[in-house]
N, C-alpha and C positions, 0 to 999 in steps of 0.2 A: 836148567833155570836161566842160564845166560841166553840161550836161544829164545826162550819165552820173553825175556827182557827186550831182546832185539826185535821181536815180532811186534810187541806193543809200541815200541819206539818207532818202528817203520810205519805202522798204521797211522800213528799220530802225525808224523812228518808228512805223510801223503794226504792229510786232511780227511782220513777215513774215520767214521764214527767209532769211538772206543768206550762209549757210555756203558755198554753191557759187559765190559771187561773187568768189573770190580773184583770178582773172585780171583782172577788171574793176578791183578795188581796187588791185592792183599797177600796172596801167597808169595809173591816176589819180595814184598817188604818183610814178611815173616822169615823167609829163607835167609835174606842178606843181613838180617839182624844178628844171625848166629854164624853165618859163613861169608867168605869173600871179603872184598875190600870195602872201606868206608865210601869210596866213590860209587860203587855199584849200589850200595844202600841208599845213597843220596839220589841216584837216578831212579831207583825203584820207588822211593817216596815221592819224587817229583811226578812220575807218571801215574801214581795213585792219586795225587792231587789233580792231575789233568782229567782222570776218569771221573772223579766226583764233581769236578767243575762242569763237565758236560752233562752230568746227571742233575745239575743245579743244587747239589748238596754242598753249599758253600762252607758250612761248618767243618765237615770232614776235609774238604779241599784245602782250606786254610791250615788245618791241623797238619796235613801231610806236607804242604809246602814249607811250613816252619820246621818240621822234622827233617826235611831235606836239607835246609840251610844248616841246621845243627850238625847233621851227619857229614856235610861236605868238608873234605880236607882243605885246610887253608892254603896249603902249598901246591894244590893241584886244581886245574881247570876252573878258575874263578869266572870264566865265561858262562858256565852252567849256573853260577850264582846270579849272574845278570839276568838270565832267562827266568829263573825262579822268581826273582823280585818283580819282573815284568808280569808274570802270572798272578802274583799277589796283588799287584796294582789292578788287574782286571777284576779280581774278586771284590776289592774295595770299591772300585768304580761302579760295578753292577749293583752294589748295595747302597749307592749314593753316599759314600764316605769320602768326599773329595780330598780333604787334607791328607788322609792316609794313602789314598791312591796316588796323589801327586808325589808324595815322599817316596813311594815304592818305585814309580816310573823314573824319578830322578836318580834314585840309587842304582837302578838297572842300567841307566845310561852311563853313570860314572864307572861302574864295573867294566862295561864294554869299552869305554874310552881308555881305561887303564890297560886293557889287553889289546888295544888298537883293532878292535873288532868293529869295522865300519858298518856292516849290516846291522849288528846289534845296536850300534849308536843311532842309526837311522830310525829303527823301530822304537827305540827308547825316546828319542826326540819327538817322533810322531805321536806316540801315546801321551807323553808329557804335555805336548802342545794342545792336543784335543781335550784333555782333561781340564787344562787351564781355560780353554775357550768355552767349554760346557758350563763353567762356573764363573763366567764373566770377568776373568782376569785377562782381558784382551791384549794389553800391551805386552805382557810376558808371553802370551800365546803366539802373538805375531812374530816375536823375535825367535822363539823356539822352532816354529814351523818353517820359517825362512831358512834357518840354519839346517834343518833336516832336508829341505829342498836343494840347498847348495851341495850337500853331501851326495844326494842321489844323482844330481846332475854330473858331479865330478866323477862318479863311479859308473855312470850310464846304466843305472838300474831303472828302466822305464816304468815298470808297473808301480814301483814305489813313488817315482817322480810324479806321475799323473794322479796317483791316489792322494798325495800330499797337496797337489794343486787343488783338488776338490775340497780338502780340509781348509785350505787357505781361502777358497772362494766362500765357503760357509762362514768363515770368520769375518771376511769383508762385508758380507751381508748383515751380520750382527752389528757391525760398525756403521751400517747404512751407507757404505761406500759402494754403491751399486755398479758404477762403471768398472771398477776393479774386480768386483765379484763376478760380473758377466764375462770379463776377459779371462779370468782364471778358470771358470767352469767350462768355457768354450774350449780351452786348451785341454782340460781334464777329459772332456768327452771324446777327444780324438783317440784315446786309448783306454777303454774301460776294462779293467781286469776283473775276472770272475768273482772272487770273494769280496771285492770292493764295489761291485756293480750296484748293489742296493743302496749303499750310502751315497755314491756318486750321483745316481739318478734322482735320489731324494733331494739332494742339495740343488741339482739343476732345476727340478720342478719348483722348488721353493723360490729360487732366485727369479726364474722367469715369471712366476705368478706375481711376485712382489713388484717387478718392473713393468708389468702389464703385457708381457708376451704370452698371452693366454693360450694360443695354439700350441706353442712349444711346451708350456706347462702341462697342457692336456696330453700331449704326445708322451712325455716322459712319465707322467702319472699312470697312463695306461700300460706302459712298459713295466712299471713296478707291480701292477696287478698280476703279472706273469712270473716275475723273478724276485720280487721284493720279500723282505722279512715281514713278519706279522705287523711290526711297528710301521714299516714303510708302506705296507698295503693299507693299514688303517688311515694314515695321513693322506695317502693317495686318494682313497675313496672320499674323504672329507673335502679334499681339493676339487675333485671332479664334481661333487655335489654342488659346491659353490659356483663352479663354472656353468653347470647346467642351469642353476637358478638364474644366473645372470643372463643366460640365453633364453629363458622362459621355457626350458624343457623340464616340465614338472615331473613327468614319469621317470626320466633318467635320474633326476635329482633324488626322487624318492628311493630309487633302487640303490644309488650310491650311499645315501644316508642310512638305509637299512643295513647294508653291509658294514659301513663304518661303525654303527652302533654295536653290531654283533662282535666285530673284532675288538672294539674298545672294551666291551664287557669282558671278553676273554683275557685281555691284558690286565684289567683291573682286578681279576680274581686273585692274582698273586701280587701281593704288596711287599714292599721292601721291609716293612716293619717287622714281620715275623722272622725274616732271614737275618736282619740285624740282631734281633734277640738271640738267634741261634749262635751268631758269632760271639756275642757277649757271653753266652752260655759256654762256648768253647773255652774262653779264657778262664771262666770259673771252674770248668771241668779240669783244665790242666792244673790249676792251683790245688783243686781238691785231690787230684791224683797224687800230687807231690806230698800233700799233707797226709794222705792215706799211707804212702810209702814210709814216711817218717814215723807214723803211728805204729805200723807193723814192726818196724825195726825196734822201736821203743818197747813194744809189747814182748818181743823176743827176749830183750834184756831183762825185763821185769819177770818174765816167766823163769828165766835162769836163776835170778836171785831168789825168787820165791821157792824154787825147788830145793835149794840148799839151805834155806832159812829154817829156823825151828818152828814147831807147831804153834807156839804162842804168838810169835811175830806174825805168822801167816793168818792166824785167827783175827788178830787185831787189825791187820791190813784189810781183810775182808769186811770187818765191821766198819772201819773208817770209810772204805769205798762205798759201802751200802748207804751209810748216812749221808755222805757227800752227794751221791747220785740222787738220793731222795729229795734233798733240799734244792739241788740244782734243777731237777725235774719239776718240782713244785714252783720254783721261780720262773722257769721257762713257760710252764703252762699258764701262769698268771699273765706273763708278758704277751703270750700268744693270744689269750682271750682279749686283752686290751687292743692288740693290733687288729684282730678280726672286727671288733666293734667299731674301730676307727675307719677301717676299710668300708664297712657297711654304711657308715654315715656319709662317707665321700661318694659312694655309689648312689645313695638316695639323692644327694645334692645334684649329681650328674643327671639322674633321671628327671629331676624337676626342671633343670635347665633345658634339657632336650624337649620336654613337654611344652615349656614356654615358647621355645623357638618354633616348634611345629604349630602351635596355636597362632603365633604371629604370622607365619607363612600362610596359614589357612585364611586368616583375616584379610591379608593382602590379596590372595587369589580370588576372594569373593567380592572385592571392590569393583564397581563398574568402571572406574577410571583405569584400573589395571587391565581389564578386559579390552577397553578402548585402545590402549596403547599396543596391546598384543595384536589387535586387528590392524592397526596402522603398520606394525612390523611385518605381519603376514602379507599385506598388500603392497609393501614398499617396493617390491620388485617390478610391479606392473604400473604403478602410478605414484607420484610424489604425495605423501600424506599431508593433510592440511591440519597441522598441529597449532593450536592457538595458545596465547599466553595464559588464557584461563585454564586450558588443559594442563599446562605445566604447573600452575599454581595449585590446582586441585590434586594432582599427583603428589606434589611436595607436601601438601597438607595431610593427605592420607598416610603417607610414609611417616611423617612426624607424629601422627596420632598413634599408629601401631608401634613405631620405634621412637619413643619420646626423645626430643632434642637431637634427632639424627643430623639435620643440616647444621644445627648450631655446633655440635661436636666436630662436624666435618670442617667448618670454617675456622674453628679454633686451632686446627692442625696447621693450616697454611692458607695463603691467599688463593682464592679459587675463582676462575672466570665463569661466565654464564654457561658457556659450552661445556666446561669441565663439570659444572654442577649437573647439567642435563645428562651427561654420560654416567655420572655416579647414580642419579635417580633411576636411570634405565637398567643399570647393572644390579641395583638393589632389588628390582622386581624380576631379576633373572632373564632379561632379554639378551639373547646371544650377541656377542661382539659384532658379528657380521651384519646382524639386523640393526644394531645400534648405528653402525656406519651408514646403512641405507637410510635410516630415519633422519640422521643429521647431515646427510649428503656429504659424508666423509669416506675416506678409504679405510679399509680394515687396519692397515698399518698405522694410520693416523690415530685411530682409537687405541690401539695397543701402545703407541708411543706416549699418548696422553696419560694412560694409566701408569706407565712406568715413571713418567715425569712426576705425577702426583705422589707416588710412593717415595721418590727421592726427595721431593720438597717436604714431605711430611716427616720422614724419618732420618734424613740426612745421609742416606746410603742407597745404592742402586738396588732395585727390586724388579721382579717380573710383573706383567699385567695380572697374572693369577694371584700373586701375593697381595696386590692392591684389592682385587675382588674379594679375597678371603677376609681382608681387614674390613671392607665395607659390610660384609655379612655379619661381622662381629659387633658392629655399632648398634 
């Protein structure tokens, strides 16, 4: 069994796939629960967690990681505990649970620091900083990533140094500090490490596209088509379609957009909602298992007492239990019936709201002014559209007719300029941001920044362009 534990450990360290090793991992856990040391049980649970993580079964993965932490001897190898919390962070990050992920990565770093494990500290800081950056906590992320880079430089760990440079470049791009972003990504590209290549090339393509170096953006996007992850290839195809459209290459643009749509559909088939529900179910499952164990123990005691009790007491006990269960069941049935009726009512309301939303969309789609603006958008790549004030007024009137008091409610949120109003009207009728930019003679980044600014002015906190679009659709 020890040889089997070492084999799965070696395969994982060598970045070989272990997703199909679930039966081996479970047999190791079962064996070390009854034999060997607690440390080996912790290792077996950890690699069971790694197997189920690769299988994207995050419920079981998190279960075995937590089991590994519980089994780990406190006096021995706390560095393994740091690795386990790092993996827990990846699970939470993948499920879009940022606060839990940040806490796990921070704890991993602290364990490694207590053991003076420099490599573990670098990984911990890197993951911690990336998670902070992904959720717009930029000042903290900048400090953490710079600390990680300093450690990699001091220890001459090149692949981590250049990988962190790429992460820092992406952060500077989010901060719109494009000179620093360009300088950092240029340095990162001098040494692209295999497992990090997809992320580095994606960051490079995004930065070069943003600063107008279209040829470089095209080059790295095409590289991603060969070696990128499905997410990287999806964004690369979208970027290449945008470049082709700007160059008037309609056939190439159509090809890239078709591939982008297929990849995007594949990504959207699996949502985080179901998996988050699984993680919640895991916590419920663990509590239920504990309650069942306590119930079994209680039943054994009751059985012993009943065995030695006299026949009369036993008979009375059965009568009491039967009556109690009858009234409890009756009460639960009544409560369940009420709950079902309430859920049915909510479902009916949801269906009515969906029907109203679909009807409004259909009304907008059938309006001549909406079709006119879509024609403007489709032709905006070849010639500048001649949009008159009358066109804008008619579009606003139609939207306010279908969505009563749309612009009035928009203006009540915050002060809004004429250009901002036009952007909101165009996004309300689902014209893509890149086409909005062409219609208004703006850059795509300017349109995104405007929507972010509108969200912050309206709600007093930072938000993404997509969050603003979602709010517009709800008005």
